[in-house]
C-alpha positions as CSV (number, residue, x, y, z in Angstrom):
1,M,-61.6,8.5,62.9
2,S,-63.4,5.5,61.3
3,G,-66.5,5.6,59.5
4,A,-68.4,3.7,62.3
5,A,-67.1,6.2,64.8
6,A,-68.1,9.2,62.9
7,G,-71.6,7.7,62.6
8,R,-71.6,6.7,58.8
9,I,-73.2,3.5,57.9
10,V,-72.0,1.6,55.0
11,E,-74.3,-1.0,53.6
12,A,-72.5,-4.3,52.2
13,R,-73.0,-4.9,48.7
14,P,-73.9,-8.5,47.7
15,A,-71.1,-10.4,46.4
16,S,-72.5,-10.6,43.1
17,G,-73.0,-6.8,42.9
18,T,-76.1,-4.6,42.8
19,A,-79.2,-6.7,42.7
20,Y,-82.0,-6.0,40.2
21,T,-85.3,-7.6,39.9
22,L,-87.6,-7.6,36.8
23,R,-91.1,-8.9,36.7
24,A,-93.9,-9.0,34.0
25,N,-96.5,-11.6,32.5
26,G,-95.5,-14.4,34.9
27,A,-91.6,-13.9,34.3
28,T,-89.2,-13.0,36.8
29,A,-85.5,-12.0,36.1
30,E,-82.8,-11.3,38.6
31,I,-79.7,-9.5,37.4
32,A,-76.3,-9.0,39.3
33,G,-74.4,-5.9,38.6
34,V,-71.1,-7.6,38.4
35,G,-70.7,-8.9,35.0
36,A,-74.3,-7.6,34.2
37,S,-75.1,-11.2,34.9
38,L,-78.4,-13.0,34.3
39,R,-78.5,-14.3,37.9
40,S,-81.9,-16.0,37.6
41,L,-84.9,-16.3,35.1
42,A,-88.2,-18.2,35.8
43,V,-91.7,-18.3,33.9
44,D,-94.6,-19.2,36.1
45,G,-92.3,-20.2,38.8
46,R,-90.2,-22.5,36.8
47,D,-86.3,-22.0,36.4
48,L,-85.1,-21.7,32.9
49,I,-81.5,-21.2,33.8
50,V,-79.2,-22.6,36.8
51,P,-79.5,-19.8,39.1
52,F,-77.1,-18.5,41.8
53,A,-77.6,-16.4,45.1
54,A,-77.4,-12.8,45.1
55,D,-74.6,-13.0,48.1
56,E,-72.5,-15.6,46.2
57,A,-69.5,-14.8,44.0
58,R,-70.8,-15.9,40.5
59,P,-69.8,-19.4,39.7
60,A,-68.6,-20.9,36.5
61,F,-69.8,-17.3,34.6
62,R,-73.3,-18.3,35.1
63,G,-75.3,-15.7,33.2
64,A,-72.3,-13.3,32.6
65,L,-71.9,-11.0,29.7
66,L,-68.6,-11.9,27.7
67,A,-66.9,-8.8,26.0
68,P,-64.8,-7.7,24.3
69,W,-64.5,-11.3,23.3
70,P,-66.1,-14.5,24.2
71,N,-64.5,-17.6,24.9
72,R,-60.6,-17.9,24.8
73,V,-57.8,-16.1,23.1
74,V,-55.1,-19.0,23.0
75,D,-52.2,-18.2,25.1
76,G,-53.4,-14.7,25.6
77,R,-51.5,-13.7,22.6
78,Y,-52.9,-12.1,19.4
79,R,-51.7,-9.6,16.5
80,Y,-54.1,-6.8,15.4
81,R,-53.2,-4.3,12.8
82,D,-49.4,-5.1,12.9
83,R,-49.1,-4.8,16.6
84,D,-48.8,-7.6,18.8
85,H,-50.6,-8.0,22.3
86,Q,-50.3,-10.1,25.3
87,L,-53.4,-10.4,27.6
88,P,-53.4,-11.6,31.3
89,I,-53.7,-15.4,31.5
90,T,-57.0,-15.9,33.3
91,E,-57.8,-19.5,32.5
92,V,-54.5,-20.7,34.2
93,G,-55.0,-24.4,33.8
94,R,-55.1,-24.1,30.0
95,G,-53.1,-21.0,29.7
96,H,-55.4,-18.8,27.9
97,A,-57.2,-15.5,28.4
98,L,-60.8,-16.4,28.9
99,H,-64.2,-14.9,28.5
100,G,-63.2,-10.9,28.1
101,L,-62.7,-8.2,30.5
102,V,-66.1,-7.2,31.7
103,A,-67.4,-10.2,33.6
104,W,-65.8,-9.3,36.8
105,Q,-66.6,-5.4,36.4
106,E,-69.6,-3.7,38.3
107,F,-72.1,-2.3,35.8
108,D,-74.0,0.8,36.7
109,E,-77.7,1.5,36.1
110,V,-78.4,3.9,33.3
111,S,-82.2,3.4,32.9
112,E,-85.1,5.0,34.5
113,P,-86.7,2.6,37.2
114,S,-89.1,0.0,35.4
115,S,-90.4,-3.5,36.5
116,R,-89.7,-5.1,33.0
117,R,-86.6,-3.3,31.7
118,L,-83.3,-2.5,32.9
119,A,-80.1,-0.8,31.4
120,L,-76.5,-1.1,32.7
121,A,-73.2,0.2,31.5
122,T,-69.6,-0.1,32.0
123,E,-66.6,1.2,30.5
124,I,-63.5,-1.0,29.4
125,A,-60.2,1.4,30.2
126,P,-57.3,1.0,27.9
127,R,-54.7,-1.7,29.4
128,D,-51.9,-4.0,28.5
129,G,-53.0,-6.5,26.2
130,Y,-56.2,-4.4,25.2
131,P,-55.2,-0.6,24.9
132,W,-58.7,0.7,23.7
133,R,-61.6,2.4,25.7
134,V,-64.9,0.9,24.9
135,R,-68.2,1.6,26.4
136,V,-70.4,-1.6,27.1
137,E,-74.1,-1.0,27.6
138,T,-76.7,-3.8,27.8
139,E,-80.3,-3.6,28.2
140,F,-82.6,-6.5,29.9
141,E,-86.3,-6.4,28.9
142,L,-89.1,-9.1,29.6
143,E,-90.5,-10.1,26.4
144,G,-93.2,-12.7,26.0
145,R,-92.2,-15.7,28.0
146,G,-88.8,-14.7,28.5
147,I,-86.1,-12.0,28.4
148,R,-84.3,-10.2,25.6
149,Q,-80.8,-8.8,26.3
150,T,-79.2,-6.2,24.0
151,V,-75.7,-5.1,24.0
152,R,-74.0,-2.2,22.6
153,G,-70.1,-1.8,22.2
154,T,-68.9,1.7,21.4
155,N,-65.2,2.5,20.7
156,L,-64.4,5.7,22.4
157,S,-60.6,5.3,21.4
158,A,-59.1,7.2,18.4
159,D,-58.1,3.7,16.7
160,P,-60.1,0.8,15.5
161,A,-60.6,-2.0,18.2
162,P,-61.3,-5.7,18.0
163,W,-64.5,-6.9,19.4
164,G,-66.6,-9.7,20.0
165,T,-69.4,-10.4,22.6
166,G,-72.0,-13.3,24.1
167,P,-73.8,-14.4,27.1
168,H,-73.0,-17.2,29.1
169,P,-76.4,-18.9,30.5
170,Y,-76.9,-22.6,31.5
171,L,-80.2,-23.7,30.4
172,V,-82.3,-26.2,32.4
173,A,-85.4,-28.4,31.5
174,P,-88.2,-28.5,34.5
175,R,-87.4,-32.2,35.7
176,G,-84.6,-34.7,35.2
177,V,-80.9,-34.4,34.6
178,L,-78.9,-33.2,31.7
179,D,-78.2,-36.8,30.3
180,E,-82.0,-37.4,30.1
181,W,-82.6,-34.0,28.3
182,T,-83.2,-33.5,24.6
183,L,-81.0,-31.0,22.5
184,E,-82.0,-29.4,19.2
185,L,-79.0,-27.6,17.8
186,P,-79.4,-26.6,14.2
187,A,-75.8,-26.4,13.2
188,A,-74.0,-28.2,10.3
189,R,-70.4,-27.4,11.4
190,V,-68.4,-27.9,14.8
191,L,-65.1,-26.5,15.5
192,E,-63.1,-29.3,16.9
193,V,-60.5,-28.6,19.6
194,G,-57.5,-30.0,21.6
195,E,-58.5,-32.3,24.2
196,D,-56.5,-30.7,27.0
197,R,-56.3,-26.9,26.4
198,L,-59.3,-26.7,23.9
199,E,-57.6,-24.7,21.4
200,P,-59.4,-24.6,18.0
201,R,-58.3,-27.3,15.5
202,T,-60.5,-28.0,12.6
203,L,-63.9,-27.0,11.6
204,S,-65.8,-30.1,10.6
205,E,-69.0,-30.9,9.1
206,V,-71.3,-32.7,11.5
207,S,-72.7,-34.7,8.8
208,G,-69.3,-36.8,8.6
209,A,-68.6,-39.9,10.4
210,A,-65.8,-38.4,12.4
211,A,-67.9,-35.7,13.9
212,A,-71.4,-37.2,13.8
213,R,-71.4,-37.1,17.7
214,F,-71.9,-33.4,17.4
215,D,-75.0,-33.6,15.1
216,F,-77.8,-32.5,17.2
217,R,-79.8,-31.0,13.9
218,R,-82.8,-33.4,14.8
219,A,-83.5,-33.3,18.4
220,R,-82.0,-36.1,20.4
221,R,-81.2,-36.9,24.1
222,I,-77.7,-35.6,25.1
223,G,-76.9,-38.9,27.1
224,G,-73.3,-39.1,28.1
225,T,-72.0,-36.8,25.2
226,R,-69.5,-34.2,26.4
227,L,-69.7,-30.8,24.9
228,D,-67.4,-27.8,25.1
229,H,-67.4,-26.7,21.4
230,A,-68.5,-23.9,19.1
231,F,-70.9,-24.7,16.2
232,T,-71.6,-22.6,13.2
233,G,-73.3,-23.1,9.9
234,L,-76.5,-22.3,11.7
235,E,-80.1,-23.0,10.1
236,R,-82.4,-20.2,10.5
237,D,-86.1,-19.5,10.5
238,D,-88.0,-17.1,8.3
239,A,-87.1,-14.4,10.6
240,G,-83.3,-15.0,10.3
241,D,-83.2,-16.4,14.0
242,A,-81.3,-19.5,14.8
243,V,-82.9,-21.2,17.8
244,V,-81.4,-23.9,20.2
245,R,-83.8,-25.6,22.3
246,L,-83.4,-27.8,25.4
247,T,-86.3,-29.9,26.6
248,G,-87.1,-32.7,29.2
249,A,-89.4,-35.6,28.7
250,D,-92.6,-33.6,28.8
251,G,-91.5,-31.4,26.0
252,R,-91.2,-28.5,28.3
253,G,-87.8,-26.5,28.5
254,A,-85.9,-23.4,27.6
255,E,-84.6,-21.8,24.3
256,V,-82.2,-19.4,23.0
257,R,-83.0,-17.4,19.9
258,W,-80.7,-14.9,18.0
259,D,-80.3,-13.3,14.6
260,R,-77.2,-13.2,12.3
261,A,-75.1,-10.9,14.3
262,C,-74.2,-14.2,16.1
263,P,-72.9,-16.6,13.6
264,W,-71.5,-18.9,16.2
265,V,-72.8,-20.5,19.3
266,Q,-70.7,-22.4,22.2
267,V,-72.6,-25.3,23.7
268,H,-70.9,-26.8,26.9
269,T,-72.3,-29.7,29.0
270,A,-70.3,-28.4,32.0
271,D,-68.4,-31.3,32.8
272,L,-66.6,-30.5,36.1
273,P,-64.7,-33.5,37.5
274,H,-65.0,-34.1,41.2
275,D,-67.4,-30.9,41.5
276,P,-70.9,-31.3,42.8
277,N,-72.0,-28.6,40.2
278,T,-71.0,-31.0,37.2
279,R,-73.8,-31.0,34.5
280,L,-76.3,-29.0,36.2
281,G,-77.3,-27.3,32.9
282,L,-76.4,-26.7,29.4
283,A,-74.6,-23.5,28.6
284,V,-75.8,-22.0,25.4
285,E,-73.6,-19.0,24.4
286,P,-74.4,-17.2,20.9
287,M,-71.3,-15.7,20.0
288,T,-70.4,-12.8,17.4
289,C,-67.2,-14.5,16.7
290,A,-65.5,-17.9,17.0
291,P,-63.1,-19.0,19.9
292,D,-59.6,-17.4,19.2
293,A,-61.0,-14.9,17.0
294,F,-58.6,-12.2,17.8
295,N,-56.2,-14.5,16.0
296,A,-58.3,-14.7,13.0
297,S,-55.3,-14.9,10.6
298,R,-54.5,-18.3,11.7
299,Y,-57.6,-19.8,10.5
300,P,-59.0,-20.9,7.3
301,F,-62.6,-19.9,7.9
302,D,-64.4,-16.9,8.7
303,T,-64.1,-16.3,12.7
304,G,-66.3,-13.3,12.7
305,L,-64.0,-10.9,14.2
306,R,-65.5,-7.4,14.3
307,S,-63.4,-4.1,14.3
308,I,-65.4,-1.1,15.9
309,E,-64.3,2.0,14.3
310,P,-63.6,5.2,16.2
311,G,-67.1,6.7,17.5
312,E,-68.9,3.5,16.0
313,T,-71.4,1.4,18.1
314,I,-72.0,-2.3,17.3
315,V,-75.3,-3.8,18.4
316,V,-76.3,-7.5,19.1
317,S,-79.2,-9.1,20.8
318,W,-80.5,-12.5,21.8
319,W,-83.5,-13.9,23.7
320,I,-83.9,-16.8,26.3
321,G,-87.3,-18.0,27.2
322,A,-89.8,-21.0,28.1
323,I,-91.0,-23.8,25.8
324,R,-94.4,-24.5,26.8
């Protein structure tokens, strides 16, 4: 007997997963259960990120939580503690494992009902390519004129597990288009990549002539610059925070700030040839580690790869908010 025939009514869940809304002090955040995705964020009615609909499969990783690695594992292969691993290839066009394992998992609510705070959790089950069990918890809390997201990764396995995380918001300014917006990115070094596959190549100083197009330490218009690069060597304020700001002609816009737990940031102008969604916003992704950090031994610089010991929890957070 079918559920309908038995009188049971099953409500369809939105395509992006269970929908949550937070409101406080003029800020509104909408969060989707799939990938614990920040689906929209507005302050005083002004969007700070590119939103997407609740009943829409999340496009382009907008607002998703990335774990247990952000960015790419090149060819999906890595060696960790003398053992080789092969991850599924999820970025088929370039042949890499992209943006971790939880971006398409449904997170469950683990907090008491609140208008300004939400806690969600999921568990990474051991699998081919990542044979560890890790609990991933994330908390969203409206704070000032924005939202703070905190992520906790806890290793429930008997062996150390490789770990990295970060968010994937696309910032927007109030008016105009991306080419007209101004970017302030206080980073001294850029990780240059292959043109076609975006595999890491060379860590360069943005002060050098060859990499000068990546130098946004002094705020300037983005113009036609195409970015899909990781940056490090971050300047920090007295509180130890790095801040990336995107503003329009009137000086209003959005910013992301984070502490020393994220020594890297990926910045992406979302160039999507033959796609109407191209360059709609600027992805600003604080990261605990560099692209391909699971292959840290390949690179002559500190990729930031973390190992979570059995029973250990690693905590990181970032804030996204409005520039008046």
